[in-house]
N, C-alpha and C positions, 0 to 999 in steps of 0.2 A: 803435670800439664806439658803438652809439647809446643814448642815454640816453632811453629810454621814458617815464621819469617826467614828462617835458616835457608829455606828452598829458594827464596827471591834471587840471590846471586846465579843459581843453576838456570833460572827462567831466563835471565839476561843472557847466559852462554847460549840458550836455545835461541834467543833473538839474534844473537851474533851469527849462528848457523843459518837462520833465515835469510840474513843479509848476503852472507857468502854464497848459498846456493841461488838465491834470486839474482844476485849479480851474474852468476854463470848463466842462468837461464835468459837474461837481457843479452849478455854478450854474443850468444849463440844465435838470437834470432831478430835483434833490434836493426832492422835494414828495410830496404825497399820490400813492401809486402806484394808486389806484383808476382803472381806466379802463373804457369801455362800447364801444368800437368794435374794428376788427381790430388797430389798432396800439397795442402795449402802453405806446409811450412817449408817446402823446398821453392824457395823465393828468388826472384832475379837479384835481390839483395844479397842473400847468402852466397850467390856465386863469387861476388867480390869481397866476402868477408876473408881477411887474412887468418892464416892458420895459427898464429900466435893468440888470437881472440878465442878460438875454439879450444886450443890446448889450454888456455887459463880458465875457461869454463869448466874444463874436465878436472883440472887440478883443485879448483875451488871446492868441488864436490866433496873430496876426501877431508879437509878439515871441517867443513860444513855438516857431514854426517856424524863426525865425533861431537860437534857441538849440539846438533839435534839430538843424539843419543842421551848426552847430559842432561839437557833440558827435559826430554820426554820421560827418562827414567826418574827424573826427580819429582815428577808430577804424581807418582804413586804414593809419595809421602803425603799427600793431601786427601787420599782416599782413606775411608773408615773401614776397618776390618781387614784382618790378614788375607783371608779368602779373595777378597775382591782385589787386593794389592798384587797378589800373586797371578790372578787371572790377566789383570792388565800387564804385569811384568812381561809374561810370556808373549801375550799379543804384540807387545810393543817390540819384543826381540825378533819375532818373526817378521815384522814390519820394517826393520831397518835395511836389510840387504836390498830388498826392492827399490829403495831410494836410488841407490849408486846404479843399479841394473837399468833403470829407466832412463836416467841421465846418460849413461853410456851408450843406451840405443840410439837416442837423438843425436848425441855429439858424434858418435862414429858415423852416422850415415850425413850429417851435415858436413862434417870434415871431408869425407869423401866427395861430396857433390861440390864443394868449393875447390878443391885439390884439381879434380878432374876438368872443371871449367877454366881454371886458371893455368893448366898445363897442356892444352890442345886436344882435349878430349869432350869438347863441348857437345858434339853431336850424340854422343852416347851417355852423357852424365845422366840426364835425367832418366832414361830407361834403366840404367844401371842401378841408381838409387832407389828408384821407385820399386824396382824388384826386389833389392835388398830388404827395403822397408817392410814389403808385403810378406817376403819369406819369414822375417822375424816379427811380425806383427802381434803373434801370439804373446809375446813378452808383456805387451800392455795389459790385457785383461789378468793375466797372472799376476803382474806386480801390483795391480790395483787391488785384487782380491786379498793379497796379503797386506797392503798397506792399510786399507780403510778399517778393517774390525776394531783396532784399538780405539779409533775415534768413535764408532758407533758404541762401543762398549763405555767409553767415558760418557757419552751421551745418556746412556741407560743408568750408570752410576749417579748422574746429576739428577735426572728426572726422579731417581729413587731416593735422593737425599743421601747418598752413600759416600759423598766427599764433604769437605769443609764449606762448599759454596751453597747458595739458596738454589731451590728447584729451577727457578727461572732462568739461572746461568746456563742450563742445558743449551739454551738458544744463542749461546756464544760459542758453540762447537765448530771446530775447523770445517766440518763438511757445510755447516750452514754458512759460515763466512765465505766459503767458496763459492756457493750459489750465488750469494748476494754480489760478490765481486764480479761473477760472471755476468750477472744481469747488467750491472755497470758497464762492463766491457763491451756488452751489445750495443750499448747508446754511443760508444766513442767512435769517432771516424777512422775509416781505415787508414793506417798509418804505421811508420817503423814503430813508434812507440807504443801504439796499441797491440802490435804483435810482440814486443817484449813483454808488455804487461800480461797478456793473455797465456804466454809461455811461463810466465813467473806466477801464475795465480795460486798454485799450492803453497809455494814459498811465502807469498804474500799473506795468504790466509793463516799459515802457521804463525808468521811474525805477528799479526794482530791477536791471534789467540794467546800466545805466551805474554804480550803486554797487557791483555784483559785479565789473565791469572795473576799478573805481577800487581797490577793496580787495584784489583778488586778482592784481593785475599781476605777471606772471612777472619774477621777479629776475635770470633769465639774460638780461641785455641784449644779449648778443652775438648772438642768435638771430635777431632782426629785422633786415632790411637796408633 
């Protein structure tokens, strides 16, 4: 009989990763949401964000991704069957790098936008940063294609009862939580806090997911192999 409760500390490390990454998400965009260009995240508030905030946002991503990895890889111990564990493991491995890549994409452009506006290049800042964002926009769908499959597979495993959890727990999936939070965000008034909340939706969804796994861990320890 396997004691799945040993996974719990690693889930809490995953929660820590969500807090670190989410803090970075808020640091980089929690500001005046007024914007004038095509991109809603190149805002008036970002123009005034000091570089230390954006540097900290990027720095936090590195310990965050380590904590994410520890939490996410520990989840495979809650899967029934070696074949399913291996598939989850490799999908998870492919999904880790895009987290940093996507974070770097936004921080780099926001940092440049802030610096240009604070160092006498206000007239060209928006054009330069929108052009850079558009040039590298292919990164977003590529990262999402690599990040999402592991969560879809986890949903499949739970629906098929290939984890220690009940079937209905599939609907506490990260992607489901993301959609719920996105709907909630759509009802919030436009503000700096809403912008920070929306920017951190994935981290916030992950945080809820880890906590749900932690607090609802199936007591039937014999099921996991």
